[in-house]
C-alpha positions as CSV (number, residue, x, y, z in Angstrom):
1,M,-8.7,174.4,118.2
2,T,-8.6,177.6,120.1
3,N,-5.5,179.2,121.0
4,S,-5.4,177.7,124.6
5,K,-5.8,174.5,123.5
6,F,-3.1,175.1,120.7
7,F,-0.4,175.8,123.2
8,Q,-1.6,173.2,125.6
9,S,-0.9,170.6,122.8
10,Q,1.7,168.3,123.1
11,T,1.9,167.2,119.6
12,I,2.2,170.3,117.9
13,P,6.0,170.8,119.5
14,P,7.7,168.0,117.9
15,I,6.0,168.9,114.7
16,L,7.2,172.5,114.7
17,L,10.7,171.2,115.7
18,F,10.8,168.8,112.9
19,L,9.8,171.3,110.7
20,F,12.2,174.2,111.5
21,A,14.9,171.2,111.4
22,V,14.0,170.5,107.8
23,L,13.8,174.0,107.2
24,A,17.3,174.6,108.1
25,M,18.7,171.8,106.5
26,A,17.0,172.9,103.4
27,L,18.4,176.5,103.5
28,K,21.9,174.9,104.2
29,N,21.9,173.0,101.3
30,S,20.1,175.5,98.8
31,S,21.4,178.7,97.2
32,L,20.5,180.8,100.4
33,A,23.1,178.6,102.2
34,D,25.2,181.9,102.4
35,A,22.4,184.0,103.7
36,Y,21.6,181.5,106.5
37,M,25.0,181.3,107.9
38,Q,25.7,184.9,107.8
39,L,22.2,185.0,109.8
40,L,23.9,182.2,112.2
41,L,27.2,184.3,112.4
42,L,25.6,187.7,112.6
43,D,27.4,189.7,115.5
44,V,24.9,191.0,118.3
45,E,26.3,193.1,120.9
46,V,24.7,194.4,124.3
47,R,26.4,197.4,125.5
48,A,25.9,199.2,128.8
49,D,29.1,202.0,129.0
50,T,32.0,199.9,129.4
51,F,30.2,196.4,129.9
52,T,29.9,194.7,126.5
53,I,28.6,191.1,125.6
54,Q,29.4,190.5,122.2
55,K,28.3,187.0,120.4
56,P,27.3,185.8,117.1
57,L,23.5,185.4,117.1
58,L,24.0,181.3,117.3
59,L,25.9,181.8,120.5
60,W,22.7,184.1,122.1
61,V,20.4,181.4,121.0
62,N,22.6,178.5,122.4
63,D,23.7,180.4,125.5
64,G,20.6,182.8,126.2
65,L,17.5,181.2,125.0
66,M,18.5,177.7,125.8
67,A,19.0,179.2,129.2
68,I,15.4,179.7,129.5
69,F,14.9,176.0,128.6
70,F,17.0,174.9,131.3
71,F,15.0,177.0,133.6
72,L,12.2,175.3,132.9
73,V,13.9,172.0,133.1
74,G,15.0,173.1,136.7
75,L,11.4,174.3,137.7
76,E,10.1,171.0,136.6
77,L,12.8,169.1,138.2
78,K,12.1,170.7,141.6
79,N,8.5,170.3,141.4
80,E,8.9,166.7,140.6
81,M,11.6,166.4,143.4
82,L,9.1,168.3,146.3
83,T,5.6,167.2,145.0
84,G,5.7,164.8,142.0
85,Q,7.1,161.3,141.3
86,L,10.8,161.6,142.6
87,R,9.4,162.8,146.1
88,Q,8.9,158.7,146.7
89,P,12.0,156.9,146.4
90,A,9.7,153.6,145.5
91,N,8.0,155.5,142.5
92,A,11.2,157.0,141.4
93,I,13.5,153.9,141.6
94,L,12.8,152.3,137.9
95,P,13.1,155.6,136.3
96,V,16.3,156.6,137.8
97,I,18.0,153.1,136.8
98,G,16.4,153.2,133.6
99,A,18.1,156.6,133.1
100,A,21.4,155.3,134.7
101,G,21.4,152.8,131.8
102,G,20.5,155.1,128.9
103,V,23.7,157.2,130.1
104,I,26.1,154.5,130.8
105,V,25.6,151.9,127.5
106,P,25.6,154.8,124.7
107,A,28.5,156.5,126.4
108,A,30.2,153.3,126.3
109,I,29.4,152.3,122.9
110,Y,30.4,155.9,121.5
111,L,33.9,155.7,123.5
112,A,34.4,152.4,121.7
113,F,34.6,153.9,118.3
114,N,36.3,157.1,119.7
115,Y,38.5,156.3,122.7
116,Q,41.5,156.4,120.6
117,N,41.4,160.1,119.7
118,T,41.0,162.7,122.7
119,L,39.4,165.3,120.5
120,S,36.5,162.7,119.3
121,A,36.2,161.3,122.8
122,H,35.2,164.4,124.1
123,G,31.8,163.7,122.4
124,W,30.8,160.9,124.7
125,A,27.7,162.5,125.9
126,I,26.4,163.3,122.7
127,P,24.2,160.0,122.9
128,T,23.1,160.0,126.3
129,A,20.2,162.6,125.9
130,T,16.6,162.1,125.9
131,D,14.2,164.8,124.1
132,I,11.5,165.4,126.1
133,A,9.1,167.5,123.6
134,F,9.7,164.9,120.8
135,T,9.4,161.8,123.1
136,M,6.0,163.0,125.0
137,G,4.6,164.3,121.6
138,I,5.2,160.9,119.9
139,L,3.4,159.2,123.2
140,A,0.7,162.0,122.7
141,L,0.0,160.8,118.8
142,L,-0.1,157.2,120.0
143,G,-2.8,157.7,122.5
144,S,-4.1,154.7,123.7
145,R,-1.6,152.5,122.7
146,V,0.4,153.8,125.4
147,P,-0.6,153.5,129.3
148,P,-0.5,156.2,131.5
149,S,2.0,154.5,133.8
150,L,4.1,154.6,130.9
151,K,4.1,158.1,130.0
152,L,4.8,158.9,133.6
153,F,7.7,156.3,133.6
154,L,9.0,158.3,130.2
155,L,8.3,161.9,131.7
156,T,10.3,161.0,134.9
157,L,13.2,159.4,133.0
158,A,13.6,162.4,131.0
159,I,13.3,164.7,133.8
160,V,16.5,162.6,135.4
161,D,18.1,162.3,132.2
162,D,18.1,166.2,131.8
163,L,19.5,166.3,135.1
164,V,22.5,164.2,134.6
165,G,22.9,165.8,131.2
166,I,23.2,169.4,133.5
167,I,25.8,167.7,135.5
168,V,27.8,166.7,132.6
169,I,27.9,170.1,131.2
170,A,29.0,171.1,134.3
171,F,31.8,169.3,135.3
172,F,32.9,168.1,131.2
173,Y,31.9,171.2,129.2
174,T,33.1,174.0,131.6
175,S,36.0,176.1,130.7
176,K,37.9,177.7,133.0
177,L,36.6,179.7,136.1
178,S,36.8,183.0,136.9
179,L,36.0,183.0,140.9
180,L,36.0,186.7,140.7
181,T,32.8,186.8,138.5
182,L,31.4,183.6,140.2
183,S,31.5,185.8,143.5
184,V,29.5,188.4,141.8
185,A,26.9,185.9,140.7
186,G,26.6,185.0,144.8
187,L,24.7,188.7,145.0
188,G,22.2,187.3,142.6
189,F,21.7,184.2,144.6
190,I,21.7,186.1,148.3
191,G,19.1,188.5,146.7
192,M,16.9,185.4,145.9
193,V,17.4,184.4,149.4
194,I,16.1,187.6,150.8
195,L,13.1,187.3,148.4
196,N,12.1,183.6,149.7
197,R,12.9,185.0,153.2
198,Y,10.3,188.1,152.8
199,K,7.9,185.5,150.9
200,V,8.0,187.8,147.7
201,T,5.2,186.2,145.2
202,R,6.0,188.2,142.4
203,V,8.3,186.6,139.5
204,A,9.8,190.0,138.6
205,P,12.5,190.4,141.1
206,F,13.7,186.6,141.0
207,L,14.2,187.4,137.2
208,L,16.1,190.5,137.7
209,C,18.4,188.5,140.2
210,G,18.5,185.7,137.8
211,I,19.5,187.5,135.1
212,L,22.6,189.0,137.2
213,V,23.4,185.4,137.8
214,W,22.8,184.3,133.9
215,I,25.4,187.5,132.9
216,C,28.1,186.3,135.6
217,F,28.0,182.6,134.3
218,L,28.5,183.6,130.9
219,K,31.4,185.9,131.8
220,S,32.7,183.0,134.5
221,G,33.2,180.1,132.2
222,V,30.7,178.2,133.9
223,H,28.0,177.4,130.8
224,A,25.2,180.1,131.0
225,T,22.6,177.8,130.7
226,L,23.4,176.2,133.8
227,A,22.3,179.6,135.5
228,G,18.9,178.6,134.2
229,V,18.8,175.5,136.1
230,V,20.3,177.0,139.4
231,N,18.0,180.0,139.1
232,A,14.9,177.9,138.9
233,F,15.6,176.3,142.4
234,F,15.3,179.4,144.3
235,I,11.8,179.8,143.0
236,P,9.4,179.3,145.8
237,I,6.8,176.6,145.4
238,S,4.1,177.8,147.6
239,V,4.1,181.1,149.8
240,T,1.4,182.3,152.4
241,R,1.3,186.0,152.3
242,R,0.6,187.9,155.6
243,D,-2.6,188.4,154.4
244,G,-3.3,184.4,154.4
245,V,-3.4,184.0,150.7
246,S,-1.7,180.9,149.3
247,E,0.2,181.4,146.2
248,K,2.2,179.0,144.2
249,P,4.8,180.9,142.1
250,L,6.7,177.9,140.7
251,E,3.3,176.5,139.3
252,H,2.4,179.8,138.0
253,L,5.9,180.0,136.1
254,L,5.6,176.6,134.8
255,H,2.4,177.1,133.2
256,N,3.0,180.3,131.7
257,L,6.7,179.5,130.2
258,H,5.9,176.1,128.8
259,P,4.3,177.7,125.6
260,Y,7.0,179.8,125.2
261,V,9.6,177.3,125.6
262,Y,8.4,174.7,123.1
263,F,6.6,176.6,120.9
264,G,9.4,179.3,120.3
265,V,12.8,178.6,122.1
266,L,13.2,174.9,121.1
267,P,12.2,175.2,117.4
268,V,14.3,178.3,117.0
269,F,17.1,176.3,118.6
270,A,16.7,173.6,116.0
271,F,16.8,176.2,113.3
272,F,20.3,177.8,114.2
273,N,21.7,173.8,114.9
274,A,20.1,171.3,112.3
275,G,21.6,172.7,109.5
276,V,23.6,170.3,107.8
277,I,25.4,170.1,104.4
278,L,24.2,167.0,102.7
279,E,26.4,167.2,99.3
280,G,29.2,165.0,99.7
281,V,27.4,162.7,102.3
282,S,27.9,158.9,102.2
283,L,27.5,156.0,103.7
284,S,31.5,155.9,104.4
285,T,31.1,159.3,105.7
286,L,28.6,158.0,108.3
287,M,30.6,155.1,108.9
288,D,33.1,157.3,110.5
289,P,33.8,157.1,114.3
290,I,32.1,159.9,115.7
291,P,28.7,159.4,113.6
292,S,29.1,155.9,114.0
293,G,29.2,156.5,117.9
294,I,26.5,158.6,117.9
295,F,23.9,156.8,115.7
296,L,24.7,153.6,117.4
297,G,24.6,155.1,121.2
298,L,21.4,156.4,120.2
299,F,19.5,153.9,118.5
300,V,21.0,151.0,120.2
301,G,22.8,152.1,123.2
302,K,19.7,153.8,124.7
303,Q,17.1,150.7,124.1
304,L,19.8,148.5,125.5
305,G,21.0,150.5,128.7
306,I,17.3,151.6,129.8
307,F,15.2,148.2,128.7
308,G,18.2,145.9,130.0
309,F,19.0,147.9,133.3
310,C,15.7,148.0,133.8
311,W,14.7,144.3,133.1
312,L,17.5,143.5,136.1
313,A,16.1,145.6,138.4
314,I,12.6,144.1,137.8
315,Q,14.0,140.5,138.0
316,L,15.9,141.6,141.2
317,K,12.4,142.7,142.9
318,L,13.9,146.4,143.1
319,A,11.0,147.9,141.0
320,R,7.9,146.3,139.3
321,L,6.8,146.8,135.6
322,P,4.6,150.3,135.1
323,A,1.1,149.1,135.7
324,N,-1.2,148.0,132.9
325,S,1.9,147.6,130.5
326,S,3.4,144.8,128.8
327,W,7.1,144.1,128.3
328,L,7.0,145.0,124.3
329,Q,5.5,148.2,125.3
330,F,8.2,149.0,127.7
331,Y,10.4,147.9,124.9
332,G,8.7,150.7,122.6
333,V,9.3,153.4,125.4
334,S,13.1,152.4,125.7
335,V,13.7,152.8,121.9
336,L,11.6,156.1,122.1
337,C,14.2,157.5,124.4
338,G,16.4,157.2,121.6
339,V,15.1,160.4,120.4
340,G,18.1,162.7,121.7
341,F,17.7,165.6,118.8
342,T,17.5,169.0,120.8
343,M,19.9,167.7,124.0
344,S,22.1,166.1,121.7
345,L,22.6,168.7,119.2
346,F,23.1,171.2,122.1
347,I,25.7,168.9,124.1
348,A,27.3,168.4,120.5
349,S,27.8,172.1,120.2
350,L,29.5,172.2,123.2
351,A,31.5,169.3,122.8
352,F,32.9,169.9,119.6
353,A,32.7,174.1,120.2
354,D,36.2,174.5,118.2
355,G,34.8,173.4,115.3
356,G,33.1,176.5,114.9
357,A,29.3,177.6,113.6
358,G,28.5,176.4,110.7
359,V,31.3,174.0,110.1
360,E,30.4,170.8,108.0
361,R,30.0,168.1,110.6
362,S,28.5,164.6,110.6
363,D,27.5,164.5,114.0
364,R,24.6,166.4,113.2
365,L,23.3,164.3,110.8
366,A,24.1,161.1,112.9
367,I,22.1,162.9,115.7
368,L,19.0,163.2,113.2
369,L,19.3,159.8,112.0
370,G,19.3,158.2,115.3
371,S,16.6,160.1,116.7
372,V,14.2,159.6,113.6
373,C,15.3,156.0,113.3
374,S,14.4,155.5,117.3
375,A,10.9,157.5,116.9
376,L,9.8,155.2,113.7
377,L,11.1,151.7,115.6
378,A,9.3,152.7,118.8
379,T,6.1,153.9,116.8
380,L,6.1,150.3,115.0
381,V,6.4,148.5,118.1
382,F,3.5,150.2,120.0
383,Y,1.3,149.4,116.7
384,L,2.2,145.8,117.1
385,A,1.9,145.8,121.1
386,S,-1.9,145.2,121.7
387,P,-3.3,147.7,124.2
388,G,-5.2,144.6,125.7
389,R,-1.6,143.0,126.9
390,E,-1.7,141.8,130.2
391,S,-1.0,144.2,133.2
392,A,1.9,144.2,135.0
393,E,0.2,142.9,138.4
394,N,-0.6,139.7,136.2
395,R,3.2,139.3,134.8
396,E,4.6,139.6,138.2
397,A,2.2,136.6,139.6
């Protein structure tokens, strides 16, 4: 496989994510556990005269590298809204309805186990996430067993799901705000508006303004990763220069940033966040309210919410089953959305931040188990579903 084909592959990223997660768990449960923890808690400081940013390496990964991931999500979201599936309401309605069900039902299941404890209830958003890299990679591995229309449905639903996650982080996992620092971030926004006004196509000036916004968000109380999303919306889709040449900065960034995120940022995030102590873990541990809510939210809530909401929408003639797909295949995609992994781990790190880095928590193990069970069941469903099933059009008739 050439380097170009390797970095364009959809099947390699989920394998890398899985391997780095396994490596983290192996280190956490070995004689190297202390060295692993020292790496996570290693203090890293950036200083310019009296201005300093000092954080453990774990938080540099979660606040810094993940901002790059959310920047890519913002680019994909803007591209879909202006030129893709989300531009046409008729095409977007089923994934949007599915995404709504995939948030409401898992959150309700989680809260059913944790509503009596205020601290535990704070993690309600953990099982609402869908991991784009894992789910799309699994569909790629399944090949022709998954109709292209279902792959498009899942991609659109996952993007909407990420948008919901971004909103949740902004409103529910943001600490006390510093209006002064946010006003300084406004200078970065003004700079990007000016760059758009003068039809600048070079990415570097946008990135400089974006770094200023990220630093201000980091200091303001707004979670720093949200800066990635906001910055993405200032990147122009298409610019016609004064010499008549048309360029597409957003498409250029999407193409170039994708391999760095999926082959670098996400595996590193998995390595720093998936370490779980297995010693002493028992069935009774997993039956506690937090892991029970997370596991059942991902494995049961996701499939019930997405499949149930979409089934109702189709029965009410608000939407149609994706072309050339069967109900069994559609159920398989609904189950697959229970693979929360990266986004679920990230939201868990925000919801239970007071627990500190490396504290033994069963929430991570529940995320891993819920994601693995969803992936295995979805794969089984697709192998049981014949590729030659009736088309959606025949079923509607």
